[in-house]
C-alpha positions in Angstrom: 0.0 0.0 0.0 1.2 3.5 -0.9 2.2 5.4 2.3 0.1 8.3 3.5 2.9 10.7 2.9 3.5 9.5 -0.7 -0.2 9.6 -1.3 -0.5 13.1 0.1 2.3 14.4 -2.1 0.7 12.9 -5.2 -2.7 14.3 -4.2 -1.2 17.7 -3.6 0.3 17.8 -7.1 -2.9 16.7 -8.8 -5.1 19.1 -6.8 -2.8 22.1 -7.6 -3.0 21.2 -11.3 -6.7 20.3 -11.6 -8.8 21.8 -8.9 -9.8 25.5 -8.9 -9.0 27.7 -5.9 -11.8 28.2 -3.4 -14.0 31.2 -4.2 -17.0 32.7 -2.4 -20.5 32.1 -3.8 -22.2 34.0 -1.0 -23.4 30.8 0.8 -26.3 30.3 -1.6 -27.0 26.7 -2.5 -28.0 26.8 -6.2 -28.3 24.1 -8.8 -25.1 25.5 -10.4 -23.2 24.9 -7.2 -24.6 21.4 -6.8 -23.8 20.4 -10.4 -20.3 22.0 -10.0 -19.7 19.8 -6.9 -20.8 16.7 -8.9 -18.5 17.5 -11.8 -15.6 18.0 -9.4 -16.3 14.7 -7.7 -16.3 13.0 -11.1 -12.9 14.4 -11.8 -11.5 13.4 -8.4 -13.0 9.9 -8.8 -11.6 9.5 -12.3 -8.1 10.5 -11.1 -8.1 7.8 -8.5 -8.7 10.0 -5.4 -12.4 9.3 -4.9 -13.9 6.7 -2.6 -10.5 6.3 -0.9 -11.5 3.8 1.8 -14.2 2.0 -0.2 -14.0 -1.6 -1.6 -12.4 -1.8 -5.0 -15.3 -3.8 -6.4 -17.5 -0.7 -6.2 -14.9 1.7 -7.4 -13.0 2.4 -4.2 -9.3 2.4 -3.5 -9.3 0.3 -0.3 -6.8 2.7 1.4 -6.8 3.8 5.0 -8.8 6.5 6.8 -5.4 8.3 7.1 -5.2 8.5 3.3 -8.8 9.9 3.2 -8.0 12.6 5.7 -4.7 13.4 3.9 -6.6 14.1 0.6 -9.2 16.3 2.4 -6.3 18.2 4.1 -4.8 19.0 0.7 -8.2 20.4 -0.5 -7.9 23.2 2.0 -8.0 26.5 0.0 -9.4 24.7 -3.1 -13.0 24.0 -4.2 -14.3 21.1 -2.2 -17.4 19.1 -3.3 -17.8 17.2 -0.1 -20.1 19.4 1.9 -22.6 19.5 -1.0 -22.3 15.7 -1.5 -22.2 14.7 2.2 -25.5 12.9 2.2 -24.7 10.9 -0.8 -21.1 10.0 0.1 -21.2 10.0 3.9 -24.7 8.7 4.7 -26.6 6.9 1.9 -23.5 5.3 0.3 -22.4 3.6 3.6 -25.9 2.5 4.3 -26.3 0.8 0.9 -22.8 -0.7 1.3 -23.8 -2.3 4.7 -27.4 -3.2 4.1 -27.9 -3.5 0.3 -28.0 -6.7 -1.8 -25.0 -7.3 -4.1 -27.3 -6.3 -7.0 -28.2 -3.0 -5.3 -24.6 -2.3 -4.4 -23.3 -3.0 -7.9 -26.1 -0.9 -9.5 -26.0 2.1 -7.1 -22.6 2.6 -5.5 -20.3 3.2 -8.5 -22.4 6.1 -9.9 -23.0 7.5 -6.3 -19.3 7.5 -5.5 -18.4 9.1 -8.9 -21.0 11.9 -8.3 -23.1 10.9 -11.3 -26.1 10.5 -8.9 -27.2 12.7 -6.0 -29.0 10.9 -3.2 -31.3 12.3 -0.4 -33.2 11.0 2.6 -37.0 10.9 2.8 -37.3 10.5 6.6 -38.9 13.4 8.3 -42.7 14.0 7.9 -44.9 17.1 8.4 -46.6 15.6 11.5 -43.6 13.7 13.0 -41.4 16.3 14.8 -38.5 14.4 16.3 -40.4 11.1 16.5 -39.1 9.4 13.4 -40.7 6.1 14.4 -44.1 7.7 14.1 -44.0 7.5 10.3 -47.4 7.8 8.6 -46.2 7.3 4.9 -47.4 3.8 3.9 -45.9 1.2 1.7 -48.5 -1.5 0.7 -47.6 -4.7 -1.2 -49.5 -5.2 -4.5 -48.4 -8.3 -6.2 -44.7 -7.8 -7.2 -44.6 -4.1 -6.4 -44.9 -1.8 -3.4 -47.3 1.2 -3.5 -46.2 4.3 -1.4 -48.5 7.1 -0.2 -47.7 9.9 2.2 -45.6 13.1 2.6 -42.0 13.9 3.6 -40.4 17.2 4.5 -37.0 19.0 5.1 -35.2 17.1 2.4 -32.0 18.9 1.6 -31.4 19.2 -2.2 -34.6 17.2 -2.9 -35.2 19.2 -6.1 -31.7 18.3 -7.4 -31.7 14.7 -6.5 -31.7 11.6 -8.6 -32.5 9.0 -5.9 -33.7 8.8 -2.3 -33.9 6.3 0.6 -37.5 6.5 1.9 -38.8 5.2 5.2 -42.4 4.0 5.1 -44.8 2.0 7.3 -45.5 -1.6 6.2 -47.2 -3.0 9.3 -49.7 -1.1 11.5 -50.3 -4.0 13.8 -47.0 -4.0 15.6 -45.3 -1.3 17.8 -44.2 1.7 15.8 -40.5 0.8 15.6 -41.2 -2.7 14.2 -43.4 -1.9 11.3 -41.2 0.2 9.1 -39.3 -0.6 5.9 -36.7 1.3 3.8 -37.1 1.8 0.0 -35.0 3.1 -2.8 -36.8 5.7 -4.9 -35.8 7.0 -8.3 -36.4 10.7 -8.9 -38.4 11.7 -10.8 -41.0 8.9 -10.4 -44.7 8.8 -11.4 -46.8 10.1 -8.5 -43.8 11.8 -6.7 -44.0 15.6 -6.3 -41.0 17.5 -5.0 -41.7 21.1 -3.9 -38.9 23.5 -2.7 -39.5 25.3 0.6 -38.4 29.0 0.8 -36.4 29.9 3.9 -36.2 33.2 5.7 -32.8 33.8 3.9 -34.5 33.5 0.5 -32.8 30.2 -0.2 -34.7 27.1 -1.0 -32.3 24.2 0.0 -35.1 22.1 1.6 -38.1 20.4 0.0 -41.3 18.7 0.8 -42.4 15.6 -1.1 -45.8 14.1 -1.8 -46.1 10.4 -2.7 -49.4 9.5 -4.5 -49.4 5.9 -5.4 -45.7 5.8 -6.2 -45.1 2.2 -7.4 -41.7 0.5 -6.7 -40.4 -2.9 -7.9 -39.7 -5.5 -5.2 -36.0 -5.0 -5.6 -36.2 -1.4 -4.4 -36.7 -2.6 -0.9 -33.5 -2.2 1.1 -33.1 -5.0 3.6 -36.0 -7.1 4.7 -39.6 -5.9 5.3 -40.0 -4.3 8.7 -36.3 -3.9 9.1 -36.5 -0.2 8.3 -36.0 1.1 11.9 -32.6 -0.6 12.3 -31.5 0.6 8.8 -32.6 4.1 9.7 -30.7 4.0 12.9 -27.5 2.9 11.0 -28.1 5.6 8.5 -28.4 8.3 11.2 -25.2 7.0 12.8 -23.4 7.4 9.5 -24.8 10.9 9.3 -23.7 11.9 12.8 -20.2 10.5 12.3 -20.0 12.2 8.9 -21.1 15.6 10.3 -18.7 15.2 13.3 -15.6 14.1 11.3 -15.5 10.4 12.6 -16.7 8.5 9.5 -14.6 5.6 8.0 -16.1 6.3 4.6 -16.2 10.1 4.3 -14.7 13.4 5.4 -15.5 16.9 4.2 -12.2 18.2 5.5 -11.7 20.7 8.2 -12.5 19.7 11.8 -15.5 18.4 13.6 -16.3 22.1 14.3 -15.3 23.5 11.0 -15.7 23.4 7.3 -13.5 22.7 4.3 -10.8 25.3 3.5 -9.4 27.3 6.4 -10.0 26.2 10.0 -12.7 28.0 12.0 -10.0 29.7 14.0 -8.2 30.9 10.9 -11.5 32.2 9.5 -12.2 34.1 12.7 -8.8 35.6 12.8 -9.1 36.8 9.2 -12.5 38.2 9.9 -11.2 40.2 12.9 -8.4 41.6 10.7 -10.9 42.6 7.9 -13.2 44.3 10.4 -10.3 46.2 12.0 -10.6 44.5 15.3 -7.4 42.5 15.4 -6.2 44.4 18.4 -9.5 44.3 20.3 -9.3 42.3 23.4 -12.8 40.8 23.1 -12.2 39.9 19.5 -8.9 38.2 20.3 -10.6 36.1 23.0 -13.2 35.1 20.5 -10.6 34.1 17.9 -8.8 32.1 20.5 -12.0 30.4 21.5 -12.5 29.3 17.9 -8.9 27.9 17.7 -9.6 26.0 20.9 -12.8 24.5 19.4 -10.8 23.5 16.3 -8.4 21.6 18.4 -11.0 19.9 20.6 -13.1 19.0 17.5 -10.2 17.3 15.8 -9.2 15.4 18.9 -12.8 14.4 19.7 -13.3 13.1 16.2 -10.2 11.0 16.3 -10.9 9.6 19.8 -14.5 8.7 19.0 -13.7 7.2 15.6 -10.9 5.2 17.0 -13.0 4.0 19.9 -15.8 2.8 17.6 -13.3 1.0 15.2 -11.7 -0.8 18.2 -15.1 -1.7 19.7 -14.5 0.4 22.9 -17.4 2.7 22.0 -20.8 1.8 20.6 -21.9 3.1 17.2 -24.2 5.5 19.0 -21.1 7.4 20.2 -21.4 9.3 16.9 -23.9 11.4 18.7 -21.1 12.9 20.7 -19.6 14.2 17.4 -22.9 15.4 16.1 -23.8 17.3 19.4 -20.3 18.9 19.5 -20.5 20.0 15.8 -24.0 21.5 16.3 -23.3 23.4 19.5 -20.0 24.6 18.0 -21.7 25.8 14.8 -24.1 27.8 16.9 -21.3 29.5 18.8 -19.3 30.0 15.6 -22.3 31.8 14.1 -22.5 34.1 17.1 -18.8 34.9 17.0 -19.0 35.6 13.2 -21.9 38.0 13.7 -20.0 39.9 16.4 -16.7 40.1 14.6 -18.3 41.1 11.2 -20.4 43.8 12.9 -22.6 46.1 10.8 -21.8 44.3 7.6 -24.1 41.4 8.6 -27.0 43.8 8.7 -26.5 45.8 5.6 -23.9 45.3 2.8 -23.0 46.7 -0.6 -24.3 45.0 -3.7 -21.9 42.3 -4.8 -20.4 41.9 -1.3 -21.0 38.2 -1.3 -18.8 37.6 1.8 -20.9 40.0 4.0 -24.1 38.4 2.6 -22.7 34.9 3.5 -22.2 36.1 7.2 -25.8 37.2 7.4 -27.2 34.1 5.7 -25.1 31.9 7.9 -26.7 33.5 10.9 -30.2 33.1 9.6 -29.6 29.4 8.9 -27.6 28.7 12.0 -30.2 26.4 13.7 -30.1 23.9 10.8 -27.1 22.0 12.1 -28.8 21.6 15.5 -31.8 19.9 13.9 -30.5 17.9 11.0 -29.6 14.3 11.8 -31.6 14.5 15.0 -32.0 17.6 17.2 -29.5 18.4 20.0 -32.1 17.2 22.5 -32.3 13.8 20.7 -28.5 13.6 20.7 -28.4 14.1 24.5 -31.0 11.4 25.0 -29.0 9.0 22.9 -25.8 9.8 24.7 -27.4 9.4 28.1 -29.2 6.2 27.3 -27.1 4.4 24.8 -23.6 5.6 25.5 -23.7 6.2 29.3 -26.3 3.5 30.1 -28.7 5.8 32.0 -32.4 4.8 32.4 -34.5 5.2 29.3 -37.0 8.0 29.0 -40.6 6.9 29.5 -42.4 6.0 26.3 -46.0 4.9 26.9 -46.5 3.9 23.2 -43.4 1.7 23.0 -45.2 -1.7 23.0 -48.6 -0.6 21.6 -49.6 -1.6 18.1 -49.2 1.5 16.0 -52.8 1.3 14.8 -53.9 2.0 18.4 -51.5 5.0 18.9 -53.1 8.4 18.7 -51.9 10.5 15.9 -53.2 13.3 13.6 -54.6 11.2 10.8 -57.5 8.8 11.0 -56.8 5.1 10.3 -59.1 2.2 10.1 
């Protein structure tokens, strides 16, 4: 196997010759930005730097996690597709790898890893809140096919996607966690309507979906019938580890608290200089705080990831990373707002950087909700990592048909 140092040198040369320098697009997630990320991933994959830790039979390199992080490190300061493609590469792909049939893996993983397809999750529902097990979308067998009906919401990039994993109820006569199944959906599909949701920032990154008699072949079932809850839990563990920097399959670069490109601390220092506050005591303390969070985030990600690989920590320990990332992101948004000052309230036309600060503030809560809210993460940590008593759940062993919810069922 090529050493990490040799690999990193080779990656550095290729990146400098083939990847554009990072620019600022104002933080707006547009179709152009999504397609640009896909095209860049295609180039990275074709050059032999994509899917670094993945099995060779699906297009991977079968190298170490160290190789993967080395490549991401070299992308600092260059355009990076991984934040845009994180759900495909860090969440859906690993789930299909671990739970799909050989036919499903062979059909879906190579184009996913190359960036030819863009995958999303149809999990949350308008009536569900944080109770993902309370799914009301139904999947009914009809001969050799499944027929899906219901609604999903808060799907990031749903209007740009080519495929989705969809959680649906297949049995109403067992407790809610036991009657769910996971399906692969092609987008577009007859009966599937995808509607963007406009946010307070003016962006429309999230979507709502309506499924009206969407018909799926039997081979679009992922896993066995009524195994959907366990698959969804594994999917969310992958998401939390990917967001927190502890995934074996994916890293976006940066730290558990940061983003690709410069570290959070470096970004804060540059912002303090740009706003003329480099000598201000409060600003310097805030910059130092961001540097500390960078260091803690990197060490936490390594400790948790290593603990899970060695079997010393359960898979649910990924919630530690997710919670740290979300709380740090909220603090980072506050510091950015304070350091940037008036430019986050009013800015000159064409000042995309100032606009990005303001839009980041308006969308700051997203990280504390996606992949399970901070409150859910604290429950998981307390119950499944620390072994504290479970929270009371009176509907845990009740057939879902008998559980009160906001839609009548017979």
